[in-house]
C-alpha positions as CSV (number, residue, x, y, z in Angstrom):
1,X,0.0,0.0,0.0
2,X,1.2,3.5,-0.9
3,X,0.0,6.6,0.8
4,X,-0.1,9.7,-1.5
5,X,-0.6,13.1,0.1
6,X,-1.6,16.5,-1.2
7,X,0.5,19.3,0.3
8,X,-2.7,21.0,1.3
9,X,-6.4,19.9,1.6
10,X,-8.0,20.0,-1.9
11,X,-11.2,18.1,-1.2
12,X,-12.6,14.7,-2.1
13,X,-12.8,15.2,-5.9
14,X,-9.1,16.1,-6.1
15,X,-8.2,13.2,-3.8
16,X,-10.0,10.6,-5.9
17,X,-8.6,12.0,-9.2
18,X,-5.1,11.8,-7.7
19,X,-5.8,8.3,-6.5
20,X,-6.8,7.2,-10.0
21,X,-3.7,8.8,-11.6
22,X,-1.4,7.0,-9.1
23,X,-3.1,3.6,-9.5
24,X,-2.4,1.0,-12.2
25,X,-5.4,-1.4,-12.1
26,X,-7.8,-1.9,-14.9
27,X,-10.8,-1.4,-12.6
28,X,-11.2,1.5,-10.1
29,X,-13.2,1.5,-6.9
30,X,-13.4,4.2,-4.3
31,X,-13.7,4.1,-0.5
32,X,-14.1,7.2,1.6
33,X,-12.0,7.3,4.8
34,X,-15.0,7.0,7.2
35,X,-16.9,4.3,5.3
36,X,-16.5,0.5,4.8
37,X,-17.0,-2.2,2.2
38,X,-19.1,-5.3,2.9
39,X,-17.0,-8.4,2.4
40,X,-18.5,-9.2,-1.0
41,X,-18.4,-5.6,-2.4
42,X,-15.4,-6.0,-4.7
43,X,-16.2,-9.5,-5.8
44,X,-19.8,-8.6,-6.6
45,X,-18.8,-5.6,-8.7
46,X,-16.0,-7.5,-10.5
47,X,-18.4,-10.3,-11.2
48,X,-20.7,-8.1,-13.1
49,X,-17.9,-6.5,-15.1
50,X,-16.4,-9.9,-15.9
51,X,-19.7,-11.4,-17.1
52,X,-20.8,-8.3,-19.0
53,X,-18.0,-6.8,-21.0
54,X,-20.3,-4.1,-22.4
55,X,-20.9,-2.7,-18.9
56,X,-18.4,0.0,-18.0
57,X,-19.7,1.4,-14.7
58,X,-21.2,-0.6,-11.9
59,X,-23.0,1.5,-9.3
60,X,-23.3,-0.1,-5.8
61,X,-26.1,-0.1,-3.3
62,X,-25.6,1.6,0.0
63,X,-26.3,0.6,3.6
64,X,-26.1,3.3,6.2
65,X,-24.7,2.9,9.7
66,X,-24.0,5.2,12.6
67,X,-26.0,7.5,14.8
68,X,-28.1,8.9,12.0
69,X,-28.4,5.7,10.0
70,X,-32.2,5.2,10.3
71,X,-33.0,8.6,8.8
72,X,-30.3,8.3,6.2
73,X,-31.4,4.8,5.1
74,X,-35.1,5.7,4.8
75,X,-34.3,8.8,2.8
76,X,-32.0,6.8,0.6
77,X,-34.5,4.1,-0.1
78,X,-37.2,6.6,-0.9
79,X,-34.9,8.3,-3.4
80,X,-33.8,5.1,-5.0
81,X,-37.4,4.0,-5.4
82,X,-38.2,7.2,-7.4
83,X,-35.0,7.0,-9.5
84,X,-35.4,3.3,-10.4
85,X,-39.1,3.9,-11.4
86,X,-37.9,6.5,-13.9
87,X,-34.8,4.7,-15.0
88,X,-36.7,1.5,-15.8
89,X,-33.6,-0.8,-15.7
90,X,-33.9,-4.4,-16.7
91,X,-32.5,-7.3,-14.6
92,X,-29.6,-9.3,-16.0
93,X,-29.0,-12.9,-15.1
94,X,-26.9,-12.0,-12.1
95,X,-29.6,-9.8,-10.7
96,X,-27.8,-6.6,-11.5
97,X,-29.8,-3.9,-13.2
98,X,-28.8,-2.6,-16.7
99,X,-29.9,0.8,-17.9
100,X,-30.4,2.7,-21.1
101,X,-30.8,6.5,-21.7
102,X,-33.6,6.7,-19.2
103,X,-31.0,6.6,-16.4
104,X,-29.9,10.1,-17.5
105,X,-33.5,11.4,-17.2
106,X,-33.7,9.9,-13.7
107,X,-30.3,11.2,-12.4
108,X,-31.0,14.7,-13.8
109,X,-33.7,14.9,-11.2
110,X,-31.9,13.2,-8.2
111,X,-28.7,11.3,-7.6
112,X,-29.1,8.9,-4.7
113,X,-26.0,7.7,-2.9
114,X,-25.8,4.4,-4.8
115,X,-25.1,6.3,-7.9
116,X,-22.3,8.2,-6.2
117,X,-20.5,4.9,-5.4
118,X,-19.1,3.5,-8.7
119,X,-16.8,0.7,-9.6
120,X,-15.6,1.6,-13.1
121,X,-13.2,0.4,-15.8
122,X,-10.2,2.6,-16.1
123,X,-10.6,3.3,-19.8
124,X,-14.2,4.3,-19.2
125,X,-13.2,6.7,-16.3
126,X,-10.7,8.3,-18.6
127,X,-13.2,8.8,-21.4
128,X,-15.9,10.1,-19.0
129,X,-13.4,12.4,-17.3
130,X,-12.4,12.8,-13.7
131,X,-14.3,14.4,-10.9
132,X,-14.7,18.2,-11.3
133,X,-12.8,19.7,-8.5
134,X,-14.5,23.1,-8.6
135,X,-18.0,21.5,-8.2
136,X,-19.5,21.0,-4.7
137,X,-21.7,18.1,-5.8
138,X,-18.8,16.5,-7.9
139,X,-20.0,12.9,-7.3
140,X,-23.5,13.7,-8.5
141,X,-22.0,15.5,-11.5
142,X,-19.8,12.5,-12.4
143,X,-22.7,10.1,-12.1
144,X,-24.8,12.0,-14.7
145,X,-21.8,12.2,-17.0
146,X,-21.2,8.5,-16.6
147,X,-24.8,7.7,-17.5
148,X,-24.4,9.9,-20.6
149,X,-21.1,8.5,-21.7
150,X,-20.9,4.9,-20.4
151,X,-22.8,1.7,-20.2
152,X,-24.0,1.5,-16.6
153,X,-25.4,-1.1,-14.3
154,X,-26.5,-1.2,-10.7
155,X,-25.9,-3.8,-8.0
156,X,-28.8,-2.9,-5.7
157,X,-27.5,-5.0,-2.8
158,X,-26.5,-2.6,0.0
159,X,-22.8,-3.5,0.0
160,X,-21.2,0.0,0.4
161,X,-21.4,0.9,4.1
162,X,-22.0,4.6,4.4
163,X,-21.3,6.2,7.8
164,X,-24.1,8.6,8.9
165,X,-22.8,10.6,11.9
166,X,-23.1,14.2,10.8
167,X,-19.4,14.1,9.9
168,X,-19.7,15.5,6.3
169,X,-19.1,19.2,6.0
170,X,-20.7,19.4,2.6
171,X,-23.9,17.7,3.8
172,X,-24.6,20.1,6.7
173,X,-28.2,21.5,6.5
174,X,-26.9,25.1,6.6
175,X,-25.2,24.5,3.2
176,X,-28.6,24.0,1.5
177,X,-28.1,27.1,-0.6
178,X,-24.7,26.0,-1.8
179,X,-26.2,22.6,-2.8
180,X,-28.9,24.3,-4.8
181,X,-26.4,26.6,-6.6
182,X,-24.2,23.6,-7.4
183,X,-27.2,21.7,-8.8
184,X,-27.9,24.7,-11.1
185,X,-24.3,24.9,-12.2
186,X,-24.2,21.1,-13.1
187,X,-27.3,21.4,-15.2
188,X,-26.3,24.6,-16.9
189,X,-22.9,22.9,-17.8
190,X,-24.7,19.9,-19.2
191,X,-27.0,22.2,-21.3
192,X,-23.9,24.1,-22.6
193,X,-22.2,20.8,-23.5
194,X,-25.3,19.6,-25.4
195,X,-25.2,22.8,-27.5
196,X,-21.6,22.4,-28.3
197,X,-21.5,18.6,-28.8
198,X,-23.6,17.1,-31.7
199,X,-23.7,13.7,-30.0
200,X,-25.4,15.2,-27.0
201,X,-27.6,17.6,-29.0
202,X,-30.7,15.6,-28.6
203,X,-30.5,16.1,-24.8
204,X,-30.9,19.9,-25.0
205,X,-34.5,20.0,-24.2
206,X,-34.1,17.6,-21.2
207,X,-31.2,19.7,-19.8
208,X,-33.1,23.0,-20.4
209,X,-36.1,21.7,-18.3
210,X,-33.6,20.4,-15.7
211,X,-32.0,23.8,-15.4
212,X,-35.4,25.5,-15.1
213,X,-36.4,23.1,-12.3
214,X,-33.2,23.8,-10.5
215,X,-33.8,27.5,-10.6
216,X,-37.3,27.1,-9.5
217,X,-36.1,25.0,-6.5
218,X,-33.8,27.9,-5.6
219,X,-36.7,30.4,-6.0
220,X,-38.8,28.3,-3.6
221,X,-36.0,28.0,-1.1
222,X,-35.4,31.8,-1.2
223,X,-39.1,32.3,-0.6
224,X,-39.1,30.1,2.5
225,X,-36.1,32.0,3.8
226,X,-38.0,35.3,3.3
227,X,-35.7,36.5,0.6
228,X,-38.4,37.8,-1.8
229,X,-36.2,39.7,-4.2
230,X,-33.8,36.8,-4.7
231,X,-36.7,34.4,-5.0
232,X,-38.2,36.6,-7.8
233,X,-34.8,36.7,-9.6
234,X,-34.5,32.9,-9.4
235,X,-38.1,32.5,-10.7
236,X,-37.3,34.7,-13.7
237,X,-34.3,32.5,-14.5
238,X,-36.5,29.4,-14.3
239,X,-38.9,30.9,-16.8
240,X,-36.1,32.0,-19.1
241,X,-35.0,28.4,-19.5
242,X,-38.5,27.0,-19.8
243,X,-41.7,29.1,-19.8
244,X,-44.4,27.3,-17.7
245,X,-47.6,29.3,-17.1
246,X,-48.6,27.1,-14.1
247,X,-45.6,28.5,-12.1
248,X,-47.2,31.9,-12.2
249,X,-49.2,30.7,-9.2
250,X,-46.0,30.8,-7.3
251,X,-45.3,34.3,-8.5
252,X,-48.8,35.4,-7.2
253,X,-48.0,33.7,-3.9
254,X,-44.7,35.6,-3.7
255,X,-46.3,39.0,-4.4
256,X,-49.0,38.4,-1.9
257,X,-46.4,37.6,0.7
258,X,-44.5,40.8,-0.1
259,X,-47.8,42.8,0.1
260,X,-48.6,41.3,3.4
261,X,-45.2,42.2,4.8
262,X,-45.5,45.7,3.5
263,X,-48.9,46.2,5.1
264,X,-47.6,44.8,8.4
265,X,-44.6,47.2,8.3
266,X,-47.0,50.1,7.5
267,X,-49.3,49.2,10.5
268,X,-46.3,48.9,12.8
269,X,-45.0,52.4,11.7
270,X,-48.4,53.9,12.5
């Protein structure tokens, strides 16, 4: 075993990219420093890759442990149920699920932890590209790019053991705004790529709607936080990407809230 260190902390994306560059195996698996593998994790992933040469990326199911495991596991399973209903994977003979383009449509909405835990062939990783170091949700970003550019499967057995003990800085509730902004950046980057790359051109409408949804999520969050001006600006961005008349109900709700606050402030001044 070799230990490779960065001279200063550069985050998980950079650490994993460096690990890949320093490694020499034909298959790459990742393990965060506070997590564990089930005993059959590697053999199960390699078995799928060996039996199915066309599969390039195997995503691995997750089992949570630690003081917040119950909440984390329930949220994870709910998210997986929704994603798999959209992705419509079909079962191969070894019970792994194989996906087509519908996986992209599913992950553009949500990226459960299983799809952030890949075992991938080296040549596929190099073609897909490494983790984007300037992206907060770099593992979600990579999963979507992998679904776009690689043949993907899922071992839904919960073999990656994910610690849930509030240890993750990036997963803290007070970083919700940063997560929303990162989600917007990911989808706008995908939209830009689809405009510049003919192969991805047919995804433009999907990515445009995804960008609009991300901006609307930000608008709603700003509304809940009482930031009405910022909420309106985010709503306008959402409509710019995809005009949807039904979302004018939210605009009316926003203006009524502003009006109510103005009347309250006026009565207080009197």
